[in-house]
N, C-alpha and C positions, 0 to 999 in steps of 0.2 A: 458461799464467796460474797467479798464486801463488794459496796458499788464501785469502791476506786479500784480495787482489784480489776473488777469486769471491764472497766472503762479502760485500763492500761491494757488489758488484752485485746480488746476491741480495738485501739490505736495500734497495739504492735501488729496485729494481723493486715491493717491497713495497709501498715509501711510495706508488709511483705509482699502482699498483694501489687503494692505499686511499683517495688523494684523489680519483680519479675514479667509485669505489663511491659515496663520498659526496656527487660534485656531481651523479650520477645520484639518489641517494637524494632530496635534495633537490627536483632538480627533478619529480619523480614524487609525491610526497609530498603535494602538496593534492588533486591527485585520488585518491591514495589515500582521502583524509580524508572529500572531498566525495561520492566516490560512494554511490550506493546500497548498502546493506548487508543481507545473506542471513545468517538464522538456521542454527542447524546442519542446518535439516531443508531445506535450499534454497530456504523463504520468505522475500520482503521484507518487512521490518518498519520501513525507513527509504529514504528517497530520496534523491535527491542534493541535499545543502545549498548549493551553488553557487546553485543557482535563485533561491534566496530565497524558497522557499515552503514550503507545510505542504498535504498533502494530508485533507482531511476524508472520513472514509467512512464510510456508514451501513448497517449490516447490516438488513437489511427481511425482516419474516416476519410483520407485522402493523402495527399502527398506522397506519393509510390518514389519518388527518385530522391525526397530525403529517408524514406525510411531504409531504402537500399546505401544510404551515404550514412546512416546509422550505424548500420548491421557491420560496416568496415570497419568504422573507428572503433566501434565495440570489439570487433575481432582483434584490431591490432594492438589490442592495452590488454584482451583476456578478461573483458569486464563481462556480465551478465545483465540483464535488463528484463522488465515484464511488458510485455506488450497488449494493450487490450484494443482488441480490434472489432469494428463493426461489421455484422453481418452482411452488407452489400456491398463493402469493400472486398471482403474476403471473396466473394461470389467473382470478382473483377478482376483480382489478383490471386487465384489460389497457388502459383508456383511462388511467388512471392513470398506468401504467407508460410509456405512450407518450408521455406529457405529459414525466414523468422525462427520456427521451433526446431529444426535442424541444425541451427548454430545454437541451441541449448537454451536460448531465452525462454521465460515462462508465458505463456498465452493466456489471456482472460478475454472474458467476454465484455464487449460494449454495445450490449443492446444489438438487433438487428438493423432495424431503420434509424434508431439515434433518436429516438421521441422522448420527450420530457416524461418519466414514469410517474413523475405526480399527478400527471392529469391524466392518466389512464387507470382503468379500475383494474381491482386486484388480478383478475382472469386476464383482462389482456396487457399488463404489466408480466405476469408471467408467463404466457403466450410468447410475447416476444422475447423472453430472457430464454426460453426454450427453444425456439427456432434459432436462434445465434448459438447456444448451446449443442444443439444437434447437428447444424453444420461444421462446428470444430470438432465434435467426435467423429461425423465423418471423414473426415479428410485426415486426423490425428491419430485418433484411435481412441483417445481419452475425451471427456467433458470437461471442461474448465472449472474450476473450484474459485475462481475470482471473477468479482464483477464490479467495474467501475460505471458508474451510473452514467448517461450521456449528460454533456452539458453541466456536471457535477450536479443535477437535481435529485435531491434527495430527501425521504423523510422516512418515517420509522417502517411505515407501509413498504415502501420499497425493499428496503433491508431486510424486512420480516420474508417477503415475496424471494427473494434472491435465497435466503436462508432455508425454505424448504424445497430449494432443486438443490443444495448443497454446495452452495457458494457464499464465501464471506465477501461483503461490500466493502471497497477499498476507497479511501478518498486520499487526500496528500496534504504535507506540510508547505510544501511551497509550488506557487503555479511560476514557471518559467516563462509564461506569455508576456509578465511584466518586467524580465529581465530583457538586458541588452549586453554587448559582448563588452565586457572590460568591468561589468556591474560589481559593485563589491558587494553586492547581497549574495555572491557565490560563496563568500567566506562564512558566511551566516549558516550556511548547509551544516547539520550535525549529524552526528551517529545516529541513526534510528530514524532520521526524517524519511520519508516520501517525496521525490521530486517530480513533478507532473511537467512532460515537456510534448510538444505538438510537431507532426511532421511538416513543418513549414519554411519560408525562407529564412534564414541566418541561425536555424537550430544546429545543422552540422557544427558550426565556429563555436557556440554557446555550449556542445556536448563536450567538444574538444578540452575548454575552459574548465567546466566542471568536473570531468575526469583527471585533469590536472591537477585542480584542486584537492581532490579526493585521494589522490597518491601522493601530492607533498604532505597530506596531513594522517597519511598512514591509513586511511579509512576504505575499505573495497566497496566496490560496488556489487551488491548482491541482490538476488531477487525479492519481490514481496514473501513469497512462500517461503524462504528462509528464514524471514525475520518476524513472522506470527505466530 
């Protein structure tokens, strides 16, 4: 084979390879865009957007009256949420805790004492997670599979520790602690987002507005487990 023919064949093969690669990239691009995404710590902060839903997540370590209000609001529109509950709160509010689960919402681990797990040794972190998980399992019959770090304090070690006991670590896309009633940022919530809420004054009204905004845009309120 002459040098010129060899060169033409190499070029032709290269063009074919580029075309094949392009077709594959187009075929797989939607899945990559829509898939649940993790931070560099390994925690999920968004879910699969192709499901057309948003996960409302509650970090519960107080505010029992607002937890009750949120259950009534969610039930009124047949919406589901994910409640990450601190162990000490469960001990003080076991009946209400059971009501959350009985309403069909997902229960997640929010630590036992709510300490910053970055400041704990690996063993201490594991023990606190397990203490909370064991309490949840004793009451509900199944251990949680999701962990929301107290204070949002996270690093790779925390995520890895949660993984060793069968839990995915969850963070959030939006924290509504900065939102106010009528806040235009509610309109920025998109399919796949995780929206963090806190059982504090003003939360029930804000929850109603968020659920109304989702309904107006045909977005469902799903649990985190449904979205990852």
